[in-house]
C-alpha angles and dihedrals in degrees: 000000000000124000116270121230111218120193106231109230083342121299086329096166087071106024134036109284123255092010134117094256092054092049091045091054090050091056094041091052092048101231115168093256148323139245135219144171125231138206138171117242117218090263093055101259118139111230135178118245133126104210122058088243139031098244099108100036091048089057091252093302102114126014102197122165108242095213095043093050130080119240089245089052094052089051087068090066125086109221099185090133091215093295108144114237094026099082111142095034116150139206106262131219111249090240090057090059094057097083088063095059096077127182125322094006128120126234117205106199118192118207106213131215091018087276110182092186089065092063099077091038092055092048089050093051091049092048092052097043099082088230118120110261087228090075092063127081118183115214128185139159087221113095092199092051091054091046092050092047092053089047092055097036107022095169095052124090122257127172126198111231112221128184129218127302098031110134120225095251092056092044093052092047089054095046090052092048095053097036093238122172091225148317131284102198140181106257109238137147093277091066102093138140092281091052096047092043091053093052092045094048087053088059102256135126120241126219128162140211147234108000118160105152124080095230093056091042090055089054092052092048090050088054089051095228116183097238141006118206112207140165086224101034096145093053093050093042090055092046094054099035 
């Protein structure tokens, strides 16, 4: 199986991250999939945003807590993220991003803040979406979230997000403990053939984030990782196709 190219927060190198324009570009450029981050608002809506507040994506204009704001309140904030031509962009509902997934593409959905309450809601949204569940991969840094997701949806894919500096033995132990299908790990110099082989031999998949430069992308391809998440996935995909 060839390595998949996943648009990180959509095609966020060119369009504001985690917004409809970025997800639309991902679909139009025909990457293998896209990735987003989800939170609850204070009125129970599920929205896409990476940070816990809107400070960075609003260009420093308004720093509003996502979880402490209503959806209507967040709609008052321009999240153009200083990308010319995208003024007036708003934080989307997760459900509003689904039309931009398309057929035969994969959606990596990160549950933020280790929010266990998001697990059944994400499953409910997927079930009601009309999109095959196989197109969704839940990702999270929280071991307990991954474990809970697999308990509720044992046949659905979940990857444990891991940052830099975690050795293979530790990563494998955590994957086993939470019943993850694989790891989605920060690509650093410690990720080599031996590391990938150890994880695969233990029975787990291997994805990496966030790779934006050709040299690093080539290393990942040589390692035959399952997926590469990139802010410029389409550009790299075209370069190495």
